Backbone bond lengths (Angstrom), bond angles and torsions (degrees), N, CA, C in turn:
res aa  C-N    CA-C-N  psi(-1)  N-CA   C-N-CA  omega(-1)  CA-C   N-CA-C  phi
1 M - - - 1.465 - - 1.534 109.54 -
2 P 1.347 118.31 130.21 1.468 120.33 178.21 1.527 111.31 -56.17
3 R 1.321 116.00 145.15 1.458 120.90 -174.32 1.527 111.75 -59.72
4 Q 1.332 117.97 -44.83 1.458 119.69 -176.93 1.530 111.73 -65.31
5 L 1.308 117.15 -36.44 1.460 119.84 175.49 1.527 110.07 -65.27
6 A 1.332 116.16 -40.37 1.462 119.79 177.92 1.529 111.18 -62.47
7 L 1.333 116.88 -39.19 1.464 120.33 178.94 1.526 111.00 -68.37
8 F 1.333 116.73 -38.81 1.462 119.46 176.96 1.535 110.57 -62.46
9 L 1.319 116.74 -44.68 1.461 120.54 179.04 1.524 111.09 -65.71
10 T 1.328 116.76 -33.19 1.467 120.23 174.81 1.523 110.42 -62.19
11 A 1.331 115.62 -44.71 1.466 119.82 177.72 1.522 110.90 -61.96
12 M 1.327 116.42 -39.98 1.462 120.51 178.97 1.531 110.58 -64.10
13 Q 1.325 116.81 -43.18 1.461 120.57 178.35 1.522 111.67 -64.25
14 F 1.319 116.22 -39.88 1.461 121.19 -175.72 1.524 112.09 -70.30
15 L 1.335 116.91 -40.38 1.460 121.15 -171.70 1.519 114.63 -95.80
16 T 1.331 117.76 -15.98 1.459 119.53 -174.14 1.524 111.18 -134.53
17 R 1.329 114.22 175.38 1.459 122.39 173.14 1.527 110.98 -103.80
18 V 1.310 117.28 12.06 1.464 121.51 -178.43 1.529 109.64 -70.49
19 P 1.332 118.94 129.04 1.470 120.83 178.56 1.526 111.11 -62.09
20 T 1.319 116.21 137.00 1.462 122.07 178.86 1.524 109.36 -134.41
21 P 1.331 117.18 160.29 1.471 119.48 177.48 1.526 111.66 -62.00
22 E 1.315 115.40 155.58 1.464 120.52 178.04 1.525 109.76 -64.73
23 L 1.318 115.54 136.93 1.458 121.28 -179.81 1.527 108.87 -96.17
24 K 1.301 116.42 101.54 1.458 121.01 178.70 1.524 109.86 -80.56
25 G 1.304 115.97 141.16 1.459 120.40 -179.84 1.509 113.40 74.65
26 Y 1.333 117.18 26.15 1.467 120.71 -178.17 1.528 111.22 -56.90
27 Q 1.342 115.39 135.75 1.456 122.21 178.53 1.530 109.89 -112.36
28 P 1.337 117.52 146.18 1.464 120.67 -175.34 1.530 114.45 -57.69
29 D 1.335 117.69 -27.26 1.466 118.62 -176.51 1.530 113.11 -89.55
30 W 1.320 118.04 2.12 1.467 119.56 -176.16 1.527 112.58 -63.19
31 T 1.321 118.22 -34.71 1.465 119.27 -179.35 1.523 110.68 -64.04
32 A 1.328 116.45 -46.73 1.459 119.30 177.51 1.521 111.46 -63.31
33 R 1.334 116.89 -42.42 1.461 120.73 -179.80 1.533 112.42 -67.99
34 S 1.338 116.20 -24.63 1.466 119.83 -178.38 1.521 112.58 -79.86
35 A 1.340 117.63 -3.89 1.466 120.11 -177.38 1.517 112.03 -57.94
36 R 1.316 117.73 -26.65 1.463 120.69 178.25 1.530 111.83 -58.70
37 Y 1.327 116.47 -25.30 1.465 120.95 -177.60 1.528 113.22 -98.87
38 F 1.323 118.31 1.49 1.464 119.90 179.50 1.532 111.77 -56.70
39 P 1.346 119.60 -47.06 1.467 118.82 179.27 1.527 113.22 -64.65
40 L 1.325 117.57 -31.68 1.464 119.66 177.64 1.521 109.86 -66.48
41 V 1.313 116.76 -43.23 1.464 120.20 176.07 1.523 109.76 -61.64
42 G 1.328 116.77 -42.32 1.461 120.03 177.83 1.519 112.19 -61.17
43 T 1.314 116.78 -39.50 1.461 120.66 177.94 1.518 111.09 -62.48
44 L 1.328 116.90 -39.98 1.466 120.49 178.42 1.528 110.57 -66.12
45 V 1.328 117.14 -42.31 1.465 120.35 176.41 1.531 109.78 -61.69
46 G 1.320 116.01 -43.43 1.460 119.82 177.45 1.510 112.42 -62.97
47 G 1.329 116.64 -35.16 1.460 120.38 178.29 1.522 112.06 -64.88
48 V 1.321 115.73 -42.57 1.474 119.37 177.31 1.529 110.03 -64.42
49 S 1.312 117.30 -44.22 1.462 121.07 178.59 1.524 111.40 -61.82
50 A 1.331 116.38 -40.27 1.459 120.73 179.11 1.526 110.78 -65.46
51 T 1.323 116.84 -37.56 1.465 120.56 177.62 1.525 110.95 -64.27
52 V 1.329 116.08 -41.36 1.467 120.30 176.41 1.530 110.19 -63.11
53 L 1.316 116.86 -41.37 1.465 121.03 178.42 1.522 111.00 -59.24
54 A 1.329 115.66 -48.16 1.463 119.60 -179.24 1.526 111.44 -65.26
55 G 1.322 117.03 -43.28 1.460 120.40 -179.57 1.519 112.39 -66.23
56 A 1.316 116.54 -43.68 1.460 120.28 -179.48 1.522 111.48 -66.13
57 S 1.335 116.84 -29.95 1.461 120.45 179.74 1.518 112.52 -67.13
58 L 1.326 117.15 -18.75 1.464 120.57 176.51 1.524 111.24 -74.12
59 A 1.327 116.24 -23.01 1.456 120.14 -177.08 1.528 113.56 -106.77
60 W 1.329 116.90 -30.85 1.462 120.26 -174.88 1.523 110.77 -131.39
61 G 1.320 114.07 156.19 1.448 121.12 172.13 1.512 109.95 -109.69
62 G 1.322 116.35 -167.89 1.453 120.44 177.82 1.519 113.18 68.24
63 L 1.317 115.47 -148.61 1.461 121.29 -175.13 1.527 113.57 -91.02
64 L 1.338 117.65 -6.82 1.463 119.26 -175.44 1.530 112.80 -59.81
65 P 1.348 120.43 -45.05 1.469 118.49 177.20 1.525 113.16 -58.59
66 A 1.326 116.69 -40.19 1.469 120.22 178.41 1.517 110.78 -64.88
67 L 1.313 116.68 -41.63 1.460 120.54 179.23 1.525 111.04 -63.24
68 L 1.319 116.54 -42.19 1.465 120.10 178.55 1.524 111.00 -65.30
69 A 1.327 117.41 -40.27 1.465 121.27 -179.43 1.526 110.71 -63.62
70 V 1.325 116.64 -45.25 1.460 120.33 178.31 1.522 109.99 -65.44
71 G 1.315 116.46 -39.85 1.460 120.33 179.54 1.512 113.06 -62.97
72 V 1.323 117.41 -38.94 1.463 120.71 177.64 1.524 110.66 -64.43
73 G 1.328 116.73 -39.26 1.461 119.45 176.61 1.514 111.98 -61.28
74 V 1.323 116.33 -41.53 1.464 120.86 177.20 1.528 110.41 -64.10
75 L 1.327 116.26 -41.11 1.464 120.83 -179.67 1.526 111.00 -64.38
76 L 1.318 117.33 -43.40 1.464 120.87 -178.00 1.525 112.29 -64.28
77 T 1.316 116.34 -34.18 1.471 119.74 -177.00 1.524 112.44 -96.69
78 G 1.327 117.92 -2.45 1.449 119.60 -176.45 1.514 112.53 64.22
79 A 1.350 116.29 30.62 1.477 122.27 -178.63 1.527 111.51 56.24
80 F 1.319 116.49 30.72 1.464 121.79 -175.93 1.532 111.66 -59.53
81 H 1.329 116.40 -50.67 1.462 120.37 -177.85 1.528 111.22 -76.17
82 E 1.320 116.63 -35.28 1.462 120.36 178.06 1.531 111.17 -62.45
83 D 1.325 116.53 -38.52 1.458 120.82 176.52 1.530 110.59 -61.53
84 G 1.329 116.39 -41.17 1.465 119.91 177.69 1.512 112.14 -64.88
85 L 1.327 116.61 -38.52 1.468 120.49 177.26 1.524 110.87 -60.81
86 A 1.329 116.38 -48.57 1.463 120.29 -178.69 1.526 111.44 -63.14
87 D 1.331 116.82 -44.88 1.467 120.14 179.86 1.528 111.35 -63.74
88 T 1.332 116.55 -39.36 1.464 120.27 179.60 1.521 110.95 -64.86
89 A 1.324 116.50 -44.13 1.467 119.83 179.04 1.524 111.21 -61.60
90 D 1.326 116.49 -42.41 1.465 119.50 178.29 1.526 111.25 -64.72
91 G 1.342 116.03 -45.59 1.456 119.89 -176.23 1.514 113.32 -68.43
92 L 1.329 116.63 -50.04 1.460 119.80 -178.25 1.519 111.72 -72.06
93 G 1.329 116.42 -29.00 1.455 119.44 -178.88 1.512 114.07 -85.29
94 G 1.340 117.40 -25.51 1.452 119.08 -173.11 1.510 116.28 -108.53
95 G 1.329 118.20 -18.75 1.457 120.60 -177.04 1.511 113.08 -89.32
96 Q 1.313 116.35 153.34 1.464 121.90 -179.99 1.527 112.60 -105.17
97 T 1.322 117.30 -16.54 1.462 121.34 178.33 1.525 108.25 -132.57
98 P 1.332 118.29 159.85 1.464 119.61 177.62 1.521 112.34 -56.61
99 E 1.330 117.47 -40.60 1.456 120.69 -178.89 1.528 111.22 -64.35
100 R 1.326 116.60 -43.27 1.460 120.56 179.75 1.526 111.05 -67.49
101 R 1.317 117.34 -37.96 1.473 120.73 178.83 1.526 110.62 -63.05
102 L 1.316 116.47 -43.32 1.463 119.81 178.52 1.522 111.00 -66.65
103 E 1.312 116.46 -35.85 1.469 120.44 178.18 1.530 110.70 -63.91
104 I 1.329 116.29 -42.19 1.463 120.13 178.73 1.529 110.85 -63.52
105 M 1.328 116.73 -39.11 1.466 120.30 -179.54 1.528 112.01 -62.19
106 K 1.326 116.78 -30.97 1.463 120.27 -179.80 1.530 112.33 -75.28
107 D 1.328 116.37 -17.62 1.467 120.92 -178.43 1.524 109.09 -73.03
108 S 1.319 117.55 125.57 1.462 121.55 -177.32 1.521 113.04 -72.27
109 R 1.329 117.17 -15.51 1.461 120.30 179.47 1.525 110.51 -75.51
110 I 1.334 116.42 145.79 1.459 120.42 179.97 1.516 109.45 -99.09
111 G 1.321 115.91 138.91 1.450 121.85 -179.82 1.515 111.66 -107.08
112 T 1.323 115.06 -172.05 1.468 120.82 -177.24 1.519 111.97 -61.63
113 F 1.336 116.29 -47.89 1.459 119.51 -178.71 1.527 111.03 -61.76
114 G 1.316 116.38 -41.92 1.452 120.24 -179.92 1.510 112.62 -65.01
115 A 1.329 116.59 -44.31 1.461 120.64 -179.81 1.521 110.85 -63.05
116 L 1.332 116.42 -43.12 1.457 119.81 179.44 1.525 111.81 -64.85
117 A 1.327 116.93 -45.40 1.459 120.38 -179.70 1.519 111.11 -61.87
118 L 1.321 116.56 -45.03 1.454 121.24 -179.51 1.527 111.04 -62.88
119 G 1.316 116.71 -47.15 1.455 120.13 -179.58 1.512 112.89 -63.70
120 L 1.337 116.64 -43.41 1.456 120.30 -178.28 1.525 112.38 -66.96
121 V 1.319 117.19 -43.48 1.466 120.31 -178.86 1.534 110.79 -65.52
122 L 1.326 117.60 -44.16 1.460 120.34 177.81 1.525 110.73 -63.72
123 A 1.330 116.60 -39.15 1.462 120.08 179.34 1.528 111.38 -65.07
124 V 1.316 116.51 -40.81 1.471 120.16 178.26 1.525 110.42 -61.36
125 K 1.319 117.14 -43.62 1.468 119.88 -179.39 1.525 111.37 -63.82
126 V 1.318 117.02 -45.86 1.466 120.20 -179.57 1.524 110.99 -64.26
127 A 1.328 116.03 -45.94 1.462 119.95 -178.74 1.524 111.70 -64.48
128 A 1.327 116.96 -40.68 1.464 120.24 179.92 1.517 111.23 -64.98
129 L 1.319 117.62 -44.75 1.463 120.56 178.82 1.526 111.18 -61.18
130 G 1.324 116.22 -34.77 1.460 119.91 -179.84 1.511 113.76 -71.50
131 E 1.348 117.51 -13.99 1.458 121.52 -178.66 1.523 113.28 -87.21
132 A 1.336 117.47 -16.05 1.466 121.24 -172.86 1.523 111.07 -105.87
133 P 1.335 117.53 152.47 1.463 120.04 170.51 1.524 110.26 -56.26
134 V 1.323 117.02 150.40 1.460 121.33 -170.91 1.523 112.38 -55.91
135 G 1.325 117.66 -47.69 1.462 120.56 -177.54 1.512 112.48 -60.90
136 L 1.334 116.72 -44.10 1.464 120.45 178.94 1.524 111.19 -69.15
137 A 1.334 116.36 -39.08 1.461 119.67 178.71 1.519 110.89 -62.54
138 A 1.329 117.21 -40.49 1.462 121.05 179.26 1.524 111.07 -63.40
139 A 1.327 116.73 -44.87 1.469 120.15 178.86 1.519 110.73 -65.31
140 G 1.334 117.05 -39.07 1.462 120.49 178.01 1.512 112.11 -64.96
141 L 1.322 116.67 -34.87 1.464 120.81 179.63 1.526 111.04 -65.90
142 V 1.324 116.92 -41.21 1.466 120.98 177.26 1.528 110.29 -62.25
143 A 1.330 115.71 -45.40 1.468 120.28 -179.24 1.529 111.28 -63.60
144 A 1.327 116.59 -40.41 1.463 120.32 -178.79 1.520 111.58 -63.73
145 H 1.331 116.24 -42.58 1.466 119.72 -179.87 1.527 111.48 -66.94
146 G 1.320 116.95 -47.24 1.459 119.63 -179.71 1.517 112.08 -65.33
147 G 1.325 116.83 -43.76 1.455 120.73 -179.84 1.511 112.97 -66.61
148 G 1.332 116.76 -35.50 1.457 120.13 179.88 1.516 112.36 -62.57
149 R 1.324 116.66 -42.08 1.472 119.51 178.33 1.522 111.11 -69.15
150 A 1.333 117.85 -34.72 1.456 120.42 177.10 1.528 110.61 -64.34
151 A 1.336 116.74 -39.14 1.462 120.70 178.29 1.524 110.76 -63.00
152 A 1.330 116.81 -38.21 1.466 120.20 179.04 1.527 111.25 -65.31
153 V 1.332 116.60 -41.54 1.467 120.17 179.14 1.528 110.02 -64.68
154 L 1.319 117.06 -41.56 1.463 120.33 178.90 1.529 110.56 -62.25
155 A 1.325 116.97 -38.31 1.469 120.10 177.08 1.524 110.87 -62.62
156 M 1.345 117.42 -38.08 1.458 121.31 177.32 1.523 111.15 -62.32
157 R 1.320 115.77 -35.55 1.468 119.97 -177.88 1.528 111.72 -75.84
158 L 1.332 117.14 -36.04 1.457 120.32 -172.28 1.522 114.03 -85.82
159 L 1.337 116.70 -27.41 1.459 120.29 -175.83 1.523 111.37 -111.64
160 P 1.325 117.24 154.25 1.471 120.40 172.71 1.524 110.16 -77.97
161 Y 1.323 115.88 160.38 1.448 120.11 175.15 1.521 108.40 -76.11
162 A 1.346 116.46 133.74 1.460 120.08 -171.31 1.517 114.46 -107.76
163 G 1.320 118.11 -9.94 1.455 119.74 -173.03 1.511 114.01 -99.60
164 D 1.300 114.64 -170.98 1.458 123.16 175.18 1.532 107.54 -76.86
165 R 1.320 116.94 120.94 1.462 120.24 -174.80 1.524 112.48 -63.07
166 A 1.309 116.90 -23.87 1.460 119.54 178.44 1.523 111.62 -68.81
167 W 1.350 116.93 -21.93 1.461 121.34 -178.76 1.518 112.15 -100.64
168 A 1.316 117.61 1.14 1.463 120.91 -173.47 1.524 111.99 -62.70
169 K 1.342 116.15 137.71 1.462 121.41 175.79 1.524 110.78 -79.63
170 V 1.326 116.51 -33.54 1.462 121.34 178.74 1.512 107.92 -102.22
171 K 1.330 118.63 113.52 1.456 122.05 -175.97 1.519 110.30 -125.00
172 P 1.362 116.54 149.62 1.464 126.26 -9.63 1.515 110.91 -81.16
173 V 1.305 117.90 126.83 1.457 121.03 -176.33 1.520 112.01 -67.82
174 A 1.334 117.10 -20.45 1.462 118.94 -179.45 1.523 111.30 -61.53
175 D 1.331 116.28 -28.91 1.461 119.17 179.95 1.516 112.17 -75.55
176 G 1.333 117.39 -22.22 1.449 121.04 -179.67 1.517 112.39 62.19
177 V 1.317 115.31 -161.86 1.465 123.13 176.13 1.522 106.84 -118.74
178 T 1.305 117.03 128.36 1.460 120.45 -175.92 1.522 110.86 -76.41
179 T 1.330 114.97 164.82 1.464 120.17 177.64 1.529 110.41 -61.68
180 G 1.318 116.89 -42.14 1.457 119.94 179.57 1.514 112.48 -61.99
181 E 1.327 116.65 -42.20 1.468 120.73 178.14 1.525 110.98 -64.81
182 T 1.332 116.43 -36.78 1.462 120.31 178.38 1.515 111.03 -66.46
183 V 1.326 116.76 -40.72 1.470 120.63 178.48 1.525 110.62 -61.99
184 V 1.325 116.52 -43.13 1.467 120.20 177.84 1.526 110.45 -62.03
185 A 1.325 116.42 -43.85 1.464 120.81 179.16 1.525 111.00 -61.06
186 L 1.326 117.13 -43.52 1.460 120.43 178.91 1.526 111.28 -65.28
187 A 1.332 116.10 -34.31 1.465 119.60 177.20 1.524 110.90 -64.75
188 F 1.329 117.22 -43.41 1.461 120.18 176.65 1.529 110.77 -63.73
189 G 1.330 116.05 -39.10 1.458 118.89 176.35 1.517 111.88 -62.82
190 G 1.333 115.96 -38.39 1.461 120.32 177.13 1.518 112.60 -64.73
191 L 1.323 116.68 -38.05 1.462 120.24 178.27 1.527 111.27 -61.91
192 A 1.331 116.52 -35.02 1.467 119.75 178.82 1.520 111.84 -64.75
193 L 1.330 116.22 -22.86 1.460 121.18 -179.67 1.522 113.38 -84.48
194 V 1.317 117.98 -15.56 1.468 121.21 -172.66 1.525 112.72 -57.75
195 P 1.341 119.91 -50.58 1.475 118.53 -177.74 1.528 113.14 -59.40
196 V 1.330 116.84 -44.17 1.461 118.50 -177.21 1.530 111.45 -72.87
197 M 1.335 117.06 -28.61 1.457 119.88 175.71 1.524 110.60 -67.21
198 Q 1.313 117.26 -33.84 1.455 120.89 177.98 1.522 112.18 -73.31
199 L 1.332 116.57 -34.96 1.459 120.63 -176.75 1.530 112.58 -82.51
200 A 1.313 116.03 -41.16 1.474 120.04 -175.85 1.519 108.98 -149.05
201 P 1.329 117.84 76.57 1.473 120.31 -172.77 1.523 114.32 -60.21
202 W 1.331 118.63 -42.07 1.457 119.41 -178.06 1.516 111.37 -69.10
203 A 1.308 116.14 -37.97 1.460 119.65 177.21 1.528 110.40 -65.35
204 A 1.333 116.45 -40.60 1.460 120.72 178.93 1.522 111.05 -63.70
205 L 1.326 117.09 -42.43 1.461 120.52 178.98 1.524 111.23 -66.47
206 S 1.328 116.31 -37.90 1.459 120.16 176.74 1.531 110.28 -62.67
207 G 1.327 116.10 -45.02 1.455 119.89 178.33 1.511 112.07 -63.22
208 L 1.328 116.78 -42.71 1.458 120.87 -179.35 1.522 111.18 -64.32
209 A 1.330 116.69 -41.78 1.465 120.14 -179.37 1.527 110.65 -62.30
210 L 1.332 116.85 -47.30 1.461 119.51 -179.49 1.525 111.05 -66.04
211 A 1.336 116.64 -38.01 1.469 120.55 179.93 1.520 111.36 -65.09
212 V 1.319 117.61 -41.66 1.461 121.52 179.08 1.528 110.23 -62.60
213 V 1.328 116.49 -43.85 1.472 120.19 179.40 1.525 110.34 -62.80
214 A 1.333 116.41 -46.26 1.469 120.19 -176.82 1.521 111.58 -67.07
215 A 1.337 117.45 -44.11 1.461 120.59 179.75 1.526 110.67 -66.11
216 T 1.322 116.86 -38.59 1.464 120.46 177.69 1.522 110.98 -62.11
217 A 1.330 116.35 -38.13 1.466 120.20 178.21 1.524 110.80 -61.57
218 V 1.325 117.00 -41.43 1.466 120.33 178.27 1.528 110.82 -64.47
219 V 1.326 116.00 -44.53 1.463 120.78 -179.07 1.527 110.93 -62.44
220 L 1.326 116.91 -45.42 1.464 120.17 -179.75 1.526 111.90 -66.62
221 L 1.332 116.21 -36.19 1.460 119.79 177.64 1.523 110.61 -65.27
222 A 1.336 116.39 -42.30 1.458 120.09 177.65 1.530 111.03 -63.00
223 K 1.318 116.19 -40.43 1.464 119.34 178.77 1.522 111.11 -63.35
224 R 1.316 116.64 -41.66 1.464 119.90 -177.24 1.528 112.18 -72.43
225 L 1.328 117.78 -37.45 1.455 120.40 -171.89 1.526 114.67 -93.28
226 I 1.350 117.18 -27.89 1.479 117.91 178.44 1.526 112.19 -128.16
227 G 1.327 117.98 -3.96 1.455 120.60 174.44 1.511 115.81 91.94
228 G 1.318 118.61 4.64 1.467 120.71 -179.57 1.516 111.22 163.12
229 W 1.331 115.60 -149.60 1.464 119.75 -177.75 1.522 111.13 -110.31
230 V 1.303 114.47 153.91 1.464 123.17 164.49 1.528 105.59 -135.08
231 G 1.331 116.83 173.36 1.457 119.20 -176.70 1.518 113.11 -57.19
232 D 1.326 117.32 -37.18 1.461 120.34 -179.47 1.523 112.00 -64.80
233 T 1.329 117.63 -40.31 1.462 118.95 -179.60 1.521 111.54 -69.73
234 L 1.337 117.14 -28.07 1.468 119.23 174.04 1.523 110.10 -65.68
235 G 1.331 116.63 -41.43 1.455 119.79 176.37 1.514 111.57 -61.87
236 A 1.330 116.85 -41.14 1.459 120.85 178.19 1.525 110.76 -63.90
237 T 1.328 116.70 -42.31 1.462 120.85 178.29 1.517 110.77 -59.42
238 E 1.320 116.15 -44.67 1.466 120.55 -179.40 1.520 111.68 -63.63
239 Q 1.336 116.76 -45.97 1.463 120.45 -177.68 1.522 112.08 -66.92
240 V 1.315 117.40 -41.26 1.462 120.93 179.08 1.522 110.28 -66.04
241 F 1.337 117.08 -38.31 1.465 119.95 176.28 1.521 110.13 -59.92
242 E 1.326 117.01 -48.52 1.467 121.11 -179.98 1.528 111.51 -55.23
243 A 1.329 115.96 -53.60 1.460 120.48 -175.81 1.528 111.14 -63.45
244 A 1.328 117.17 -43.28 1.460 120.32 -178.39 1.528 110.75 -67.92
245 F 1.330 116.76 -38.84 1.468 118.83 178.39 1.523 110.59 -60.17
246 L 1.312 116.78 -48.51 1.461 120.31 -178.27 1.513 111.51 -64.86
247 A 1.339 117.48 -38.08 1.455 120.69 178.78 1.521 111.07 -65.39
248 G 1.342 116.28 -45.99 1.470 119.33 178.74 1.512 112.15 -67.55
249 F 1.307 116.73 -33.67 1.464 122.47 179.71 1.529 111.16 -63.48
250 V 1.323 115.99 -50.50 1.467 118.56 -177.40 1.512 112.58 -76.34
251 A 1.335 118.20 -15.36 1.458 119.73 176.79 1.519 110.72 -61.09
252 V 1.320 117.38 -37.94 1.458 122.23 178.51 1.521 110.80 -77.42
253 I 1.319 116.73 -42.85 1.463 120.97 -177.87 1.531 110.65 -65.00
254 A 1.334 116.28 -45.52 1.461 119.96 -177.66 1.526 111.68 -68.37
């Protein structure tokens, strides 16, 4: 199997529950090296969600199509990023020291901060999708998913790893993500924006601006409170980017 295809399938296995062929000759650094394809995987997840949104809109009105579209995205990823959002909210909101915050993030139980963050972010996404015409909402959903994963990869490149390496979800974290891999990831994230930029450029730029500000806030907060990134904060960065993009996008459309 060609190496790049193997890395893409590694990214698919890592980020989703979608069945993939067995990866023979798997190497420990493939997950880190596959980060370049995270936004491409996100774009595919967004594409499936957008298709569900469009199809459901033929049968139902109101917020139900948006709810189903968001739900399918959660199902495809096994709530991977949502889990990181909840853990990050609990850890950063409830801990008093970096060590305690990281300890809370490792706890599988969800707390008040996590439940509130998860509920609010999902509600924002559903409500925002319900505000836009179906075609624009579908294109915005693809862009949000692809851009969110690109933001997470960029956070990996800019910040040091802050957790216990034995618990790291992306291994080996010591290798990090290279500049070249980050550029490729950003390019894939940019491709996810192309359809919505063609359909509603000002709305897309509004969404992107708000998403960048919101994701940057999460990254800076993680740096200040725990000293860098861990897998949970990457999930939080991705989810906040998605919600902020959709909110900024529909602000112009509405």
